[in-house]
C-alpha positions in Angstrom: 0.0 0.0 0.0 1.5 3.3 -1.0 2.2 6.1 1.4 -0.7 8.3 0.4 -3.3 5.5 0.9 -1.8 4.7 4.3 -2.2 8.4 5.3 -5.8 8.4 4.1 -6.5 5.2 6.0 -5.0 6.5 9.2 -6.8 9.9 8.8 -10.2 8.2 8.4 -9.6 5.8 11.2 -9.4 8.8 13.6 -12.8 10.3 12.6 -16.3 9.2 13.0 -17.9 7.1 11.6 -15.0 5.6 9.8 -13.4 4.8 13.2 -16.2 2.1 13.6 -15.2 0.2 10.4 -13.1 -2.9 10.8 -9.6 -2.5 9.4 -10.2 -4.8 6.4 -13.4 -3.0 5.4 -11.7 0.4 5.6 -8.8 -0.9 3.5 -11.1 -2.2 0.8 -12.6 1.2 0.6 -9.3 3.0 -0.1 -8.9 2.2 -3.9 -12.2 3.9 -4.8 -11.5 7.1 -2.9 -10.4 10.3 -4.6 -8.6 13.3 -3.1 -9.9 16.6 -4.6 -8.6 20.1 -4.2 -10.8 23.2 -4.0 -9.6 26.8 -4.0 -11.0 29.3 -1.6 -14.4 30.4 -2.8 -15.1 27.3 -4.9 -18.5 25.8 -4.7 -18.3 22.0 -4.1 -22.0 21.5 -4.4 -24.8 24.0 -5.1 -28.4 24.1 -3.9 -30.6 21.9 -6.2 -27.6 20.0 -7.6 -27.3 16.2 -7.6 -24.1 14.5 -6.5 -22.6 11.1 -7.0 -20.1 11.4 -4.1 -20.1 12.5 -0.5 -17.2 14.3 1.1 -14.9 14.1 4.1 -12.9 17.3 4.8 -9.2 16.5 5.2 -7.9 20.0 5.5 -9.2 23.6 5.2 -12.7 24.7 5.9 -16.1 24.5 4.2 -19.2 26.6 4.8 -22.6 25.0 4.6 -25.4 27.4 3.9 -29.1 26.9 3.3 -31.3 28.2 0.5 -31.5 31.6 2.1 -27.8 32.0 2.4 -27.8 31.5 6.2 -24.8 29.7 7.6 -25.8 26.3 8.9 -22.4 24.8 9.7 -18.7 25.5 9.3 -17.1 22.1 8.6 -13.7 21.3 10.2 -11.2 18.6 9.4 -12.7 15.2 9.6 -16.3 16.3 9.0 -18.5 14.3 6.6 -20.9 16.3 4.5 -23.1 16.1 1.3 -24.4 12.7 2.3 -28.1 13.6 2.6 -28.6 13.9 -1.2 -27.3 10.3 -1.5 -29.4 8.9 1.4 -32.6 10.7 0.3 -32.0 10.5 -3.5 -32.8 14.2 -3.8 -30.9 17.3 -5.0 -28.9 19.2 -2.4 -30.7 21.5 0.0 -27.5 23.3 0.9 -24.6 25.0 -0.7 -21.1 23.9 0.2 -18.3 26.5 -0.4 -14.6 26.3 0.4 -13.9 29.0 3.0 -10.2 28.5 2.3 -8.1 26.3 0.1 -9.3 22.8 1.0 -8.6 19.1 0.4 -11.5 16.7 0.5 -11.8 13.0 0.2 -14.6 12.0 -2.2 -16.4 8.8 -1.4 -18.4 7.4 -4.4 -22.1 6.9 -3.8 -22.1 3.2 -4.4 -19.4 2.6 -1.9 -21.0 4.9 0.7 -24.4 3.3 0.4 -22.9 -0.2 0.5 -21.3 0.7 3.8 -24.6 1.9 5.1 -26.2 -1.4 4.3 -23.5 -3.6 5.7 -22.1 -1.6 8.7 -24.8 -0.9 11.4 -22.7 1.5 13.4 -21.7 3.4 10.3 -25.3 3.8 9.3 -26.4 4.7 12.8 -24.0 7.7 12.7 -25.6 9.1 9.6 -29.1 8.3 10.9 -28.4 10.4 13.9 -27.2 13.2 11.7 -30.4 12.9 9.7 -32.6 12.9 12.9 -30.8 15.9 14.2 -32.0 17.9 11.2 -35.6 17.6 12.5 -34.5 19.0 15.9 -32.6 21.8 14.2 -35.6 22.6 12.0 -37.7 22.8 15.1 -35.3 25.3 16.7 -34.9 27.3 13.6 -38.7 27.5 13.2 -39.0 28.9 16.7 -36.3 31.6 16.3 -36.9 32.6 12.7 -38.4 36.1 12.7 -39.0 35.9 16.4 -41.2 38.5 17.9 -42.1 36.6 21.0 -39.1 37.7 23.1 -41.2 39.2 25.9 -42.4 35.9 27.4 -38.9 34.4 27.1 -37.6 36.8 29.8 -36.4 35.2 33.0 -38.6 35.7 36.1 -35.8 37.5 37.9 -36.0 40.3 35.3 -39.8 40.7 36.0 -39.2 41.5 39.7 -39.1 45.3 39.7 -39.0 46.0 43.5 -37.9 44.4 46.7 -40.5 42.1 48.3 -43.0 43.7 50.6 -43.3 41.4 53.6 -44.7 41.1 57.1 -44.6 38.5 59.9 -47.6 36.1 59.6 -48.4 37.0 63.2 -49.6 40.5 62.3 -53.3 41.3 62.2 -55.4 41.5 59.1 -55.7 45.3 59.6 -51.9 45.7 59.9 -51.4 43.6 56.8 -53.9 45.8 54.9 -52.3 49.0 56.1 -48.8 47.7 55.0 -50.2 46.9 51.5 -51.8 50.3 51.2 -48.8 52.2 52.3 -46.6 50.3 49.9 -49.0 50.5 47.0 -49.0 46.7 46.4 -51.8 44.2 45.7 -50.2 41.4 47.7 -48.2 40.9 50.9 -45.7 38.1 51.5 -45.9 36.7 54.9 -42.9 35.2 56.7 -42.4 32.8 59.6 -38.9 32.7 61.0 -37.7 34.6 58.0 -39.0 32.2 55.4 -42.0 32.5 53.2 -45.1 31.0 54.9 -48.0 32.5 53.0 -49.4 35.3 50.8 -52.4 37.5 51.1 -53.8 39.5 48.2 -56.4 42.3 47.6 -58.8 39.5 46.4 -58.3 37.6 49.7 -59.1 40.7 51.7 -62.3 41.2 49.7 -63.5 37.6 49.6 -62.2 36.3 52.9 -62.4 39.3 55.2 -64.9 41.9 53.9 -67.4 39.5 52.4 -67.2 37.1 55.4 -67.3 39.9 58.0 -64.0 38.9 59.6 -62.6 41.0 62.4 -59.7 43.2 61.3 -57.8 42.2 64.5 -57.8 38.5 63.6 -54.4 37.2 62.6 -53.6 37.5 58.9 -52.6 33.9 59.0 -56.2 32.9 59.2 -56.9 34.3 55.7 -53.6 33.9 53.9 -52.8 31.3 51.3 -50.3 29.0 53.1 -47.2 27.6 51.4 -47.9 29.4 48.1 -46.5 28.0 44.9 -43.3 29.8 43.8 -41.2 30.4 40.7 -37.4 30.2 40.4 -35.5 33.2 39.1 -34.5 31.3 36.0 -38.1 30.3 35.0 -39.2 32.0 31.8 -42.0 34.4 31.9 -44.0 32.0 29.8 -43.6 29.3 32.4 -44.7 31.7 35.1 -47.7 32.5 32.8 -48.6 28.9 32.5 -48.4 28.3 36.3 -50.8 31.2 36.8 -53.2 29.9 34.1 -53.2 26.4 35.6 -53.9 27.7 39.1 -56.0 30.7 38.3 -53.8 33.0 40.4 -52.4 36.5 39.7 -49.4 36.6 42.0 -46.4 34.3 42.1 -43.5 34.8 44.5 -40.0 34.4 43.1 -37.6 32.5 45.4 -33.9 31.7 44.8 -32.6 28.9 47.0 -34.8 30.0 49.9 -34.1 33.7 49.4 -37.2 35.7 48.5 -36.6 38.0 45.6 -40.1 39.5 45.0 -43.4 38.8 43.3 -44.4 38.6 39.7 -48.0 39.6 39.0 -50.3 39.1 36.0 -50.0 42.8 35.4 -46.2 42.4 35.0 -46.9 39.7 32.4 -49.5 41.7 30.5 -46.9 44.4 29.9 -45.0 41.7 28.0 -47.8 40.1 26.2 -51.0 41.8 25.3 -52.9 38.6 24.6 -52.7 37.2 28.1 -54.8 34.0 28.5 -54.8 34.5 32.3 -57.5 37.1 31.9 -59.6 34.9 29.7 -59.4 32.0 32.2 -60.2 34.4 35.0 -63.2 35.9 33.1 -64.4 32.4 32.4 -64.2 31.5 36.1 -66.3 34.6 36.9 -68.9 34.2 34.2 -72.4 34.4 35.7 -74.3 32.7 32.8 -73.8 30.1 30.1 -74.3 32.8 27.5 -71.4 34.7 29.0 -69.2 31.6 28.9 -70.0 31.1 25.2 -69.2 34.7 24.5 -65.9 34.6 26.2 -64.8 31.3 24.6 -65.0 32.9 21.2 -61.8 34.7 22.1 -59.8 31.4 22.0 -59.0 31.5 18.2 -57.5 35.0 18.5 -55.4 34.0 21.5 -54.0 31.0 19.7 -53.4 33.0 16.5 -51.5 35.7 18.4 -49.4 33.1 20.2 -48.5 31.4 16.9 -47.6 34.7 15.3 -45.4 35.4 18.2 -43.6 32.1 17.7 -44.7 30.3 20.8 -44.0 26.6 20.7 -46.7 24.1 19.7 -46.4 22.6 23.2 -47.0 26.0 24.8 -50.0 26.8 22.6 -51.5 23.4 23.3 -51.2 23.9 27.0 -52.8 27.4 26.8 -55.7 26.2 24.6 -56.3 23.3 27.0 -56.3 25.5 30.0 -59.0 27.6 28.4 -60.9 24.5 27.4 -60.7 23.2 31.0 -61.9 26.6 32.4 -64.8 26.6 29.9 -65.8 23.0 30.9 -65.5 23.7 34.7 -67.6 26.8 34.5 -70.3 25.1 32.5 -70.3 22.2 35.0 -70.6 24.7 37.9 -73.4 26.7 36.4 -75.3 23.6 35.3 -74.9 21.8 38.7 -76.1 25.0 40.5 -79.3 25.0 38.4 -79.9 21.3 38.8 -79.5 21.4 42.6 -77.5 19.0 44.8 -76.0 16.0 43.0 -77.6 12.7 44.2 -74.2 11.0 44.4 -70.5 11.9 43.8 -69.4 12.2 40.2 -66.3 13.1 38.1 -66.3 14.7 34.7 -63.3 13.5 32.7 -62.0 14.7 29.4 -60.4 12.5 26.8 -58.1 12.7 23.8 -56.1 15.9 23.1 -57.7 17.9 25.9 -56.7 15.2 28.4 -53.1 15.3 27.0 -52.9 19.1 27.1 -52.5 19.1 23.3 -55.6 20.9 22.0 -55.5 23.0 18.9 -58.2 24.9 17.0 -60.0 22.0 15.4 -60.8 19.9 18.4 -64.2 18.4 19.1 -65.4 17.4 22.6 -64.6 14.0 24.1 -65.8 13.5 27.6 -67.3 11.0 30.0 -68.8 10.8 33.5 -67.5 8.5 36.3 -70.3 8.0 38.9 -70.0 6.7 42.5 -71.3 3.2 42.9 -73.8 4.7 45.4 -75.7 6.2 42.5 -79.1 4.5 41.9 -81.0 4.0 38.6 -83.2 6.8 39.8 -80.3 9.2 40.0 -79.5 8.8 36.3 -81.9 11.6 35.3 -79.8 14.2 37.2 -76.6 13.0 35.5 -78.2 12.7 32.1 -79.4 16.3 32.3 -75.9 17.5 33.5 -74.3 15.8 30.6 -76.8 17.1 28.0 -76.6 20.7 29.2 -72.8 20.8 29.5 -72.3 19.1 26.1 -74.7 21.6 24.5 -72.8 24.4 26.1 -69.5 23.1 24.9 -70.8 22.9 21.3 -72.0 26.5 21.6 -68.5 27.5 22.7 -67.0 25.9 19.5 -66.2 22.4 20.7 -68.1 20.3 18.2 -70.1 17.2 19.2 -68.0 14.1 18.8 -69.1 12.3 15.7 -68.5 9.0 17.4 -70.7 10.0 20.4 -67.8 9.6 22.8 -69.5 12.0 25.2 -71.1 11.8 28.6 -74.5 12.2 26.9 -74.0 8.6 25.7 -75.3 6.3 28.6 -72.4 3.9 27.8 -69.9 6.6 28.8 -71.8 7.6 31.9 -71.6 4.8 34.4 -70.5 3.7 37.9 -66.9 3.2 39.0 -67.1 -0.6 39.2 -68.7 -0.7 35.7 -65.9 1.4 34.4 -63.4 -1.0 35.9 -65.1 -3.9 34.2 -65.2 -2.0 30.9 -61.5 -1.3 30.9 -60.9 -4.9 32.0 -62.9 -6.2 29.1 -61.0 -4.1 26.6 -57.7 -5.4 28.0 -58.6 -9.1 28.1 -60.6 -9.2 24.9 -58.7 -6.9 22.5 -61.1 -6.9 19.5 -61.2 -3.9 17.1 -63.6 -2.0 19.4 -61.3 -2.5 22.3 -58.3 -1.1 20.3 -60.4 1.9 19.2 -61.4 2.5 22.8 -57.8 2.1 23.9 -56.8 5.0 21.6 -59.4 7.2 23.3 -60.1 6.3 26.9 -56.6 5.6 28.0 -56.0 9.4 27.5 -58.2 10.5 30.4 -58.0 13.4 32.9 -60.5 14.8 35.5 -61.7 18.4 35.2 -64.7 18.5 37.5 -66.4 16.8 40.4 -64.7 14.2 42.6 -61.2 13.5 41.3 -60.9 10.6 43.8 -63.2 8.5 41.5 -60.7 9.1 38.6 -57.7 8.3 40.8 -59.2 5.0 41.9 -60.0 4.0 38.3 -56.6 5.1 37.0 -54.8 3.1 39.7 -56.7 0.0 38.9 -56.2 0.2 35.2 -52.5 1.1 35.3 -51.8 -1.8 37.7 -53.0 -4.2 35.0 -51.9 -2.8 31.7 -48.2 -3.8 31.8 -49.2 -7.5 32.0 -51.7 -7.3 29.1 -49.3 -8.4 26.3 -52.0 -9.2 23.8 -53.9 -6.0 24.3 -50.6 -4.0 24.1 -49.8 -5.9 20.9 -53.1 -5.0 19.3 -52.6 -1.3 20.3 -49.1 -1.5 18.8 -50.5 -3.0 15.6 -53.0 -0.2 15.4 -50.2 2.4 16.0 -48.1 1.1 13.1 -50.9 0.4 10.7 -51.4 4.0 9.8 -48.2 5.1 8.0 -46.7 8.6 7.6 -47.6 10.2 4.3 -44.3 9.4 2.6 -44.2 7.8 -0.8 -41.4 6.8 -3.1 -38.4 9.2 -3.2 -39.7 10.8 -0.1 -42.7 12.4 -1.9 -45.8 13.2 0.1 -48.9 11.0 -0.1 -51.9 13.3 -0.2 -55.5 12.7 0.6 -57.0 11.1 -2.5 -60.7 11.9 -2.0 -63.3 13.8 0.0 -63.5 17.5 0.9 -59.7 17.7 1.5 -58.3 16.1 -1.6 -54.6 16.8 -2.3 -53.8 17.8 1.3 -51.8 16.4 4.2 -53.8 15.4 7.3 -51.4 16.5 9.9 -53.5 15.2 12.8 -54.4 11.7 11.7 -51.2 11.0 9.7 -48.8 13.1 11.6 -49.4 14.1 15.2 -51.7 11.2 15.9 -49.0 8.7 14.9 -46.6 10.1 17.6 -49.5 10.1 20.1 -50.2 6.4 19.4 -46.6 5.4 19.7 -46.1 7.2 23.0 -49.3 5.7 24.5 -48.3 2.1 23.8 -44.9 2.5 25.4 -46.3 4.4 28.4 -49.0 1.8 29.1 -46.5 -0.9 28.8 -44.7 0.5 31.9 -47.8 1.5 33.7 -47.0 5.2 33.5 -49.7 7.6 34.8 -48.6 10.3 32.4 -51.1 11.3 29.8 -49.4 14.1 27.7 -47.3 12.8 24.8 -44.2 14.7 25.7 -44.5 13.5 29.3 -45.0 10.0 28.2 -41.9 10.1 26.0 -39.8 11.4 28.9 -41.2 8.6 31.1 -40.5 5.8 28.8 -37.0 7.1 28.1 -36.4 7.3 31.9 -37.6 3.7 32.2 -35.2 2.6 29.5 -38.0 1.4 27.1 -36.9 3.9 24.5 -33.5 5.5 24.2 -33.3 9.1 25.3 -32.3 9.9 21.7 -35.3 8.1 20.1 -37.7 9.8 22.6 -36.1 13.2 21.9 -36.4 12.6 18.1 -40.1 11.8 18.5 -40.7 14.8 20.7 -38.9 17.0 18.2 -40.9 15.6 15.3 -44.2 16.2 17.2 -43.2 19.8 18.0 -42.4 20.5 14.4 -45.6 18.9 13.1 -47.5 20.9 15.6 -45.9 24.1 14.6 -46.8 23.5 10.9 -50.4 22.7 11.8 -50.8 25.7 14.1 -49.4 28.1 11.5 -52.0 26.7 9.0 -54.8 27.1 11.6 -53.7 30.6 12.5 -53.8 31.5 8.8 -57.3 30.2 8.6 -58.4 32.3 11.6 -56.9 35.4 10.0 -58.8 34.7 6.8 -62.1 34.1 8.7 -62.2 30.4 7.9 -62.9 27.5 10.2 -59.6 25.9 11.3 -58.9 22.3 10.3 -56.0 19.9 10.2 -55.6 19.6 6.4 -52.5 21.4 5.0 -52.0 21.8 1.3 -48.3 21.4 0.2 -48.7 24.7 -1.7 -48.8 26.4 1.7 -45.4 25.0 2.7 -42.1 26.5 2.2 -39.2 24.3 0.9 -37.9 24.5 4.5 -41.2 23.1 5.8 -41.4 20.4 3.2 -37.9 19.2 3.8 -38.3 19.0 7.5 -41.8 17.5 7.4 -40.2 14.7 5.5 -37.6 14.3 8.2 -40.3 14.3 10.9 -42.3 11.7 9.0 -39.1 9.6 8.6 -38.5 9.7 12.4 -42.1 8.5 13.0 -41.6 5.7 10.4 -38.5 4.5 12.1 -40.2 4.5 15.5 -43.1 2.5 14.1 -40.6 -0.1 12.9 -39.1 -0.3 16.4 -42.5 -0.8 17.9 -43.4 -3.5 15.4 -40.3 -5.4 16.3 -41.2 -5.1 20.0 -44.7 -6.7 19.4 -44.3 -9.3 16.6 -47.4 -10.7 14.9 -47.5 -13.8 17.1 -48.7 -11.7 20.0 -51.9 -10.9 18.0 -53.0 -14.5 17.7 
C-alpha cells in the first residue's frame, strides 16, 4: 500500500464514523476514494444540484449554507458532508463552499451506500445526523423572525422592586395597612424569616370583607399558606402557564430559599397583550352560560397571536387546553347549580387531546362521567341532564359534538366506577377492534370537574393491570403502526385522495396522531400515569424502554408537526375560515417540506421499532 493511501486510511480511522469500520473494510474502501482540491471560494455542491459522491474534509474549511444563504455549519477537518442527497435521493438542500483552500476525500455513492447497508454503526451515525436535522428545524422555526421575546424573559427580570413582607403573626388590619402604604396588591408573609404565605387584595375582599371577619384577627387565618413559587430562571411563559393552571395572579420568586419578590399578571400583561390569564379568569367569573359562550369565542385569536409570536406548539397546546378546561369547569358549575345538589359523587373527565394538554383549534369534545357506585338508577336523570346541558354548552362554545358519540351524553360513557373498571378490564382481556379503538381514546383521560378521587381509583386500577396485558398492548401496537406517515417513493408526500380535503396532508391523523399512538403504547407498557405525549416520551426514556435519543427525536418531530399545523390554523383564523388539520403542500415553504419529510421519517423508524417489540404472534 502506497504512502498516500496509508495516510488516508489513518486519517479516516481517527474520525467518526470511519473509526467504527473494521480495518479490512476500511482498507477495501481506499482504492475507490479520490482526493480533490478546491480553491478558496469554490462551490463544491450547489443548492438543487445532484451529486454522485459524499465528502470528508481532510484540511481547510467548508461553509454549509441553506437556500436563504444562512450559515448552517462550518465544517472542520474530519467532518463528513453532502451525504443527505445520497441517502434521500434528492438534490442538495444546501450550498457547500470552500472558505479557504481545502482538500477533501470524495467517497463514491455506491461505496457509501454499501457501507450503510453492511455496517450498522456506520449507518447509525448518519441516521443520527439525519434525525438531528428535525430538531434543528424545530429550533430554527422557533427563532426565525422571532417576535415573542417578551415571554422568554427570566422571572428575575420581572421583579421590579424588593419584596414587601410582614410576619404572619400580624393582624389583618396591619397587613392591609402595609399593602396600602406600599401600594402593592399582595403581601408576602414570613415565619422565622421564610415564606409561609401570601395575602392579596382579592383575599381581603373575599375572605375578610365578604365574610365579615374582624380586622384584629391574625392575617394567617386568611392567607394562602405555602404558596407556589417560581425560580428566578423560570421563563415568563412558564410563570404565565403556572398562573393559568392555578387561576392566580401573584407568584413569589424564590432563589434557594431567598425571597426576591413577586411577579403579577400585570407584569406579564406588559410583556404580552394577549394574556390568557384574563380569559381564564373571566371564564371562572362568568355568571351565565351565554357569557361563557361569548368569552370562549376569544380562543382562536389568543392562539393566533401566540402562533404569530412564535410560541412553541407545546405551549400553545397547554394554553388552549387551560382555556378549554376553564370553559368546561364553569359550564359544570353553572349547570350543577341549576340542577340542585347531586344525588351522588361524580367526576367529569375529558379524553383525547384535551386530556393530553394538546388541544389545537379544530378539536371536538370527548368526555365521560364517572359515577359513584352509590348512584341508583333513579339518580341517572340528574346526571343525564348534567351531561346534556354541558355538552350543548361546549358545542355552543365551539367544541363540536363528537361524531362517534364519545361524550357523557351517551349512557355507555356515563356509568358507575365498578362498571368502568369492568369495561377497561374487558378491553384489555378481549382486544377486539372495538377495544383497540377504545384504547386509543379512553386511556387518555383526565379529570376536570367533580370528585377527582373517582378518577384516581379508576386510573390506579387500570395502570396496575396494563403492563401485563401483552395481547392488548400488541393490538394497540398493531394499530399504532398500521397508519403510515404520508411518505411515498423518493420521499414524496402521499396526499388525501378523495373527499373534501383532496390533495392535502392530514397532519392530525397521519402526523401528530401517529406520535401520540406510539407514546401511548410505550407508556401503558410501563404502567405510567402520564397522559401528555411529551411527558410519556420522557417517562418511557427514563424507564429505558426507549433510548433518550429516540424519545427526543419523536418529541422534536411532534413539535415541528404541531408548529406547521398551528401556522396553518392561524392563517385560517386570519382569513375568517374554520380551522382544520388539512394542509396543502402549496402552503409549505421548501424548508417546511424538507423537515416535514424528516419528521415523518422519524415516525416511520419509531413505528418499525414498535413493530419489532410486538411481533405478529402476540396478535394470535
